[in-house]
C-alpha positions as CSV (number, residue, x, y, z in Angstrom):
1,M,-163.3,10.6,6.2
2,K,-162.8,13.1,3.4
3,K,-159.1,13.5,4.4
4,Q,-158.6,9.7,4.2
5,I,-160.1,9.6,0.7
6,I,-157.9,12.5,-0.5
7,F,-154.8,10.8,1.0
8,A,-155.7,7.6,-0.8
9,L,-156.1,9.4,-4.1
10,L,-152.7,11.1,-3.6
11,L,-151.1,7.7,-3.1
12,L,-152.6,6.5,-6.4
13,I,-151.2,9.4,-8.5
14,P,-147.6,8.1,-8.7
15,C,-148.8,4.5,-9.5
16,S,-151.0,5.8,-12.3
17,G,-148.0,7.6,-13.7
18,V,-145.9,4.4,-13.7
19,I,-148.7,2.4,-15.3
20,A,-149.1,5.1,-18.0
21,Q,-145.4,5.1,-18.6
22,K,-145.4,1.3,-19.1
23,Q,-148.3,1.5,-21.4
24,N,-146.5,4.1,-23.5
25,E,-143.4,1.9,-23.6
26,S,-145.3,-1.1,-24.7
27,A,-147.1,1.0,-27.3
28,K,-143.8,1.9,-29.0
29,P,-143.6,0.4,-32.5
30,K,-141.4,-2.7,-32.6
31,C,-139.3,-3.7,-35.6
32,T,-141.3,-6.2,-37.6
33,L,-138.7,-6.7,-40.4
34,G,-138.4,-10.3,-41.4
35,L,-135.3,-12.3,-42.4
36,D,-135.8,-11.4,-46.1
37,Q,-135.4,-7.7,-45.1
38,S,-132.2,-8.2,-43.1
39,P,-129.4,-5.7,-44.0
40,E,-126.8,-6.6,-46.6
41,L,-123.1,-6.2,-45.5
42,R,-120.5,-6.2,-48.3
43,G,-122.8,-8.3,-50.5
44,F,-123.8,-10.9,-47.9
45,R,-127.1,-11.2,-46.1
46,M,-128.9,-13.7,-44.0
47,G,-130.4,-16.7,-45.8
48,L,-127.9,-16.9,-48.6
49,T,-126.9,-20.5,-49.5
50,Q,-123.3,-21.7,-49.3
51,A,-123.2,-21.9,-53.1
52,E,-124.3,-18.2,-53.4
53,V,-121.7,-17.1,-50.9
54,L,-118.9,-19.1,-52.6
55,A,-119.9,-17.7,-55.9
56,K,-118.8,-14.3,-54.5
57,L,-115.6,-15.7,-53.1
58,P,-113.8,-17.7,-55.9
59,G,-111.0,-19.9,-54.4
60,V,-112.7,-20.2,-51.0
61,T,-114.2,-23.5,-49.7
62,I,-116.4,-24.3,-46.7
63,E,-116.1,-27.2,-44.3
64,K,-118.8,-29.9,-44.1
65,P,-121.4,-29.2,-41.4
66,D,-121.0,-30.7,-38.0
67,K,-123.6,-33.0,-36.3
68,F,-125.7,-30.0,-35.5
69,G,-125.9,-28.8,-39.1
70,M,-123.5,-25.9,-38.7
71,S,-120.4,-25.1,-40.9
72,R,-118.0,-22.2,-40.3
73,L,-115.9,-19.8,-42.4
74,R,-113.3,-17.2,-41.4
75,L,-111.8,-14.7,-43.9
76,S,-108.9,-12.4,-43.1
77,I,-108.6,-9.5,-45.6
78,I,-105.1,-8.0,-46.1
79,D,-103.2,-5.7,-48.4
80,P,-101.1,-7.6,-51.0
81,K,-97.5,-8.2,-50.0
82,P,-94.8,-9.8,-52.1
83,S,-93.8,-12.0,-49.2
84,I,-97.1,-13.9,-49.3
85,K,-96.8,-17.2,-51.1
86,T,-99.8,-19.3,-52.3
87,A,-100.1,-22.9,-53.4
88,P,-99.7,-23.1,-57.2
89,T,-103.1,-24.9,-57.6
90,R,-105.0,-22.2,-55.8
91,D,-106.0,-18.7,-57.0
92,K,-103.4,-16.3,-55.9
93,A,-106.1,-14.0,-54.4
94,V,-106.8,-16.7,-51.8
95,Q,-104.6,-18.8,-49.6
96,P,-105.3,-21.0,-46.5
97,D,-104.8,-19.3,-43.2
98,A,-102.3,-21.3,-41.2
99,L,-103.4,-19.6,-38.0
100,G,-106.9,-20.8,-38.3
101,T,-108.3,-22.9,-35.4
102,L,-110.9,-25.6,-35.2
103,A,-113.3,-23.0,-33.9
104,D,-112.8,-21.0,-37.1
105,G,-113.8,-23.8,-39.4
106,S,-112.5,-23.1,-42.9
107,A,-110.0,-20.2,-42.7
108,F,-108.5,-18.2,-45.6
109,I,-106.5,-15.1,-46.2
110,L,-107.8,-12.9,-49.0
111,D,-105.9,-10.3,-51.1
112,G,-108.1,-7.3,-50.6
113,S,-107.2,-5.8,-54.0
114,R,-108.8,-8.8,-55.7
115,F,-112.1,-8.4,-53.8
116,P,-113.2,-4.8,-54.2
117,T,-116.5,-5.3,-52.3
118,L,-114.4,-6.2,-49.2
119,K,-112.3,-3.0,-49.2
120,G,-112.2,-1.4,-45.8
121,T,-112.8,-4.7,-43.9
122,R,-110.3,-6.7,-41.8
123,K,-112.1,-9.9,-40.9
124,I,-115.3,-11.7,-41.8
125,Q,-116.7,-14.7,-40.0
126,M,-119.7,-16.7,-41.2
127,R,-121.8,-19.5,-39.7
128,F,-124.1,-21.6,-41.9
129,I,-127.0,-23.6,-40.4
130,D,-128.4,-26.2,-42.7
131,G,-126.5,-24.7,-45.6
132,R,-127.7,-21.1,-45.2
133,L,-125.9,-18.1,-43.9
134,S,-127.2,-17.5,-40.3
135,Y,-124.4,-15.5,-38.7
136,L,-122.3,-12.8,-40.2
137,Q,-119.6,-10.8,-38.4
138,V,-117.7,-8.0,-40.3
139,V,-114.8,-6.3,-38.6
140,Y,-113.9,-3.1,-40.4
141,S,-110.6,-1.3,-40.7
142,D,-109.9,1.7,-38.5
143,D,-109.7,4.1,-41.5
144,V,-112.9,5.8,-40.4
145,K,-113.0,6.8,-36.7
146,F,-116.1,6.8,-34.5
147,D,-116.0,8.6,-31.2
148,S,-118.8,6.6,-29.6
149,I,-121.3,3.8,-30.1
150,D,-124.1,6.3,-30.6
151,Q,-122.1,8.0,-33.4
152,L,-121.6,4.6,-35.0
153,I,-125.2,3.4,-34.9
154,D,-126.5,6.8,-36.2
155,T,-124.4,6.2,-39.3
156,I,-125.5,2.5,-39.6
157,S,-129.2,3.3,-39.1
158,A,-129.0,5.9,-41.9
159,K,-127.0,3.7,-44.3
160,L,-129.0,0.5,-43.7
161,K,-132.4,2.3,-43.3
162,L,-133.1,0.6,-39.9
163,P,-136.3,1.9,-38.3
164,G,-136.4,1.7,-34.6
165,E,-134.3,2.0,-31.4
166,W,-130.9,0.5,-30.5
167,R,-130.5,-0.9,-27.0
168,T,-127.7,-2.2,-24.8
169,P,-127.7,-6.0,-25.1
170,E,-129.6,-7.7,-22.2
171,F,-126.5,-9.4,-20.7
172,S,-124.1,-6.6,-21.3
173,D,-123.2,-3.4,-19.4
174,S,-120.8,-2.3,-22.1
175,D,-120.9,1.3,-23.2
176,H,-119.4,0.5,-26.6
177,Q,-121.9,-2.0,-27.8
178,K,-125.6,-1.9,-28.8
179,E,-128.1,-4.1,-30.6
180,F,-131.1,-3.7,-32.9
181,R,-133.7,-6.4,-32.7
182,C,-136.3,-7.3,-35.3
183,E,-138.6,-10.3,-35.7
184,G,-136.4,-12.0,-38.2
185,F,-132.9,-10.9,-37.2
186,V,-130.7,-9.1,-34.7
187,I,-127.8,-6.8,-35.5
188,T,-125.1,-5.9,-33.0
189,A,-122.7,-3.0,-33.3
190,D,-119.4,-2.6,-31.4
191,V,-117.4,0.5,-31.8
192,L,-114.2,-1.2,-30.5
193,G,-114.1,-4.2,-32.8
194,D,-111.4,-6.8,-32.4
195,P,-109.0,-5.9,-29.5
196,N,-106.4,-8.3,-30.8
197,D,-106.1,-6.4,-34.1
198,L,-104.4,-2.9,-33.8
199,E,-105.7,-1.9,-37.2
200,A,-109.3,-3.1,-36.6
201,G,-112.1,-0.6,-36.3
202,P,-115.8,-1.2,-35.5
203,E,-117.7,-4.4,-36.1
204,L,-121.2,-5.5,-37.0
205,I,-122.8,-8.9,-36.4
206,V,-126.1,-10.0,-38.0
207,Q,-127.8,-13.2,-36.9
208,D,-130.8,-15.2,-38.1
209,V,-132.9,-15.5,-34.9
210,A,-135.1,-18.5,-36.0
211,A,-132.1,-20.5,-37.3
212,W,-130.2,-20.2,-34.1
213,N,-133.2,-21.0,-32.0
214,A,-133.8,-24.1,-34.1
215,M,-130.2,-25.2,-33.9
216,S,-130.2,-24.7,-30.1
217,K,-133.3,-26.9,-29.8
218,R,-131.6,-29.5,-32.0
219,Q,-128.4,-29.4,-29.9
220,N,-130.5,-30.0,-26.7
221,E,-132.3,-32.9,-28.3
222,I,-129.1,-34.6,-29.6
223,T,-127.4,-34.1,-26.3
224,E,-130.3,-35.5,-24.4
225,K,-130.6,-38.5,-26.7
226,A,-126.8,-39.2,-26.2
227,K,-127.2,-39.0,-22.5
228,Q,-130.2,-41.4,-22.5
229,E,-128.2,-43.9,-24.7
230,E,-125.3,-43.7,-22.2
231,D,-127.7,-44.4,-19.3
232,Q,-129.1,-47.4,-21.1
233,K,-125.6,-48.7,-21.7
234,R,-124.8,-48.4,-18.0
235,K,-128.0,-50.1,-17.0
236,A,-127.2,-53.0,-19.4
237,F,-123.7,-53.4,-18.2
238,K,-122.9,-56.9,-16.9
239,P,-119.9,-57.3,-14.6
């Protein structure tokens, strides 16, 4: 009988270790920073209004929002070249990007020498939901080299004063990308950046979690309503 009791206790030891490990992991402090404490990248941060963003980018305009309340902006930052021509009615520091697509929304090419705060960047993409900045992607130039994603996030964490642990994104097995999640925002770092740009270095993406969840819900509601209306039309059809 004693042997059976001892054997049972030995079986429980590994289980108790696993339970203790899970308790320790759940006890780790989580990032509680809100949206108002999201990091600022080159003068832009989550929650800025379109007017506040445009005030920093004279000559740039933003498209009207779509039916889901989202508008988009893409900026390509380049060194000035004599061959670049601009429309006479537009500031020479800014010109429309002829290569922009519908997915880009409003697209412009910026003379980097006229926007000092953007020095060292190659591309910036923004998404506005209900008129506020809710997504910001900054692709930097390759002037500064990072040997690994860990080297990059060590630098970012120190510069932006981010308390907590970076993790590999849930649906990614990439060894060059990690994310930092807080209550109000998520920031993603990629050491490879834009593979289509030979001069591009790492990239950072900051997103407003609540805004994207709200828009996702709105998209589902609008899509479902449209489906119901189509169903009603089919039912009312008279041959």
